[in-house]
N, C-alpha and C positions, 0 to 999 in steps of 0.2 A: 326741233321741239320733241321731247319724248312723247310717244304715242299715248293718247288717252282718248281713243276713238270708240268709246262705248256709250254708255247711257249717261254721259256727262252733260251737265248744264252748269253755267257759271252764274253766280249771283252777281250781277253787275250793278245792282242798286245798293251799294254800301255794305255788302256782305252781311246783311242782317238775316236773322233766322226767319224762315218762312216767307221770304220776299218774292215768291212766285216760282214757277217751274217751267219757264219757257226754255225749250231745248235750244242749245247753241251748237252749231256744227263743230266737230272736234278741233279743226284748225283754228278756231277762234278762242279756244281756251288758253289763257295766259298761264305760263308756268308759275308765275309769282302768285297767282290767285289761290292755288290749292294750298300751299303752306300757310297763307294767311287765314284761310277758312279753317284749316286744321288747328291752328293756334287758337282761334276763337272757340272752336268746339272743345278743345282740351282745357280751356279756362273754365268752361261750364261743366264739363264731364271729364274728370281726370282719371277715369277707370283704365283708359288705354293710352299707351305711349303714342307719340306722333308717328313713330316708325310703323305702327300697326296700320294707320291710315294710309301711309305711303304704300305699304305692302298690299293692302286691299285694292288700291288704285292700280298698281302694276299687275296684280293678280287678275283683276277684271279685264284688263287689256289682253293678257295672256289667254284668259278663258275665251274671250270673243274670237281671237285669232284661231285658237284650236277648234272651236265649234265651227267656224267657217271653213277650216280645212277639211273637217270630217263631213260637213253637210253643205254642199255647194248651193243648195236651194236657199240658204240663209245669207249668202253673200249679197250685199247691196240692200238687204232688207233692214228692218229694225235692228238696232244694236242691243236690244234688250235681252237680258238673260234672266232666267228664274233663279230664285234662291238656291234650290238644289243644284242647278247647273253651276252657279258661282261657287258654291261650296266644293263641288267636285273639282272645278278648275283651280281653286285656291289650294286644295290638297295637293294636286299634281305640281303646281307652281312652288309651293313650300318645300316639297320633297326635292324638287329640282334645285332649289336655291340652297337649302340647308341640310339635306340628307338626314343622317341620324340625329342631328341637333335640332331638328324642326320643332319638336315639342318644347324643348328648352328655350329656344328663341321666342316662339309665340308666347309662352308663359311669361317670359321676361317683359313682354309688351302688355301683359294683362289679358291676353287671349288664352282662355282655358277650355273653351268648348265652341261648338258651332254657333250657338246663340250669340256668343260674343261677336262673331263676324257679322251677324245680323244687326246687332246694336251699332256697330261701326257703320254699316251701310245706311241704316236709318238715321244716324246722326248726320251723315253726309247728305242724305235726302233732305233733312230738316233745314240744312244750310244751303240747299240748292246746288251742291257740288255733284250730286247724282240725281237722277229722276226715277220715277216709278210709274207703274200702271195702276189702275184702280184695283187690280187683282193681287198686287204685291202686299205681303204682310210680314211682320216680324216672325210669326209662327212658321213661315216658310224655311226658316233657318234652324228649326228645332230638331235635335236628335237625328240628324242625317247620318252622322257617324260619331264614334267615340275617338277622342284624340289618341288614347293608348292603342286602340286597334289599328289606326292608320299611320301613326307617326312613331310608334315604339315597336310594336310586334314585328313589323317587317325586318327590323334590324337585330332582333334577338337571335342568339345562336340556335341552330336547328337541332342540335343534340340535347338530350335531357341533361340537366345539371347532375353532376356527380359521375358522369361517364367520361371515360377518356376518349380521345380522338380515335384510337384504335378500336375501342368498343363500339363507338358510333359507326365506324366503317365496317364492323362485323369481322374484323381480323383478330380479335382477342379471344 
């Protein structure tokens, strides 16, 4: 089963919105539950493509693994990550997966800014696919970075427009 060992919980009571938030161990999550939950969410909120939800799910797993690699003290503890931690992890995961096409791919799914990731996360929370602490808020996803700054600028040519490669290298 693909790893989804983060802050997941499954709505086992008919996949209804707001049906409780009991945490379920990761190995109990059924692969078939997540697509059904996402389909229900997308019927109610069509702003984001189903692929965006899958990406956030996989990106969350990636984020948790990376945090645990860097901070051994978090291994075995809560699988919770903060909004900014998740955004940072999603940024790295997106660049790893899509490279210079990252912004184009995310935009095609309806994701245009950090707040959109927060909306996806909170949609998943409302349907009990993810859980949250009392301190988690949608605002945690506000303005952590600009998509152009992290997904476009790193791939722009380093030489000024209008200069030749020779001029950029100082040999002209």
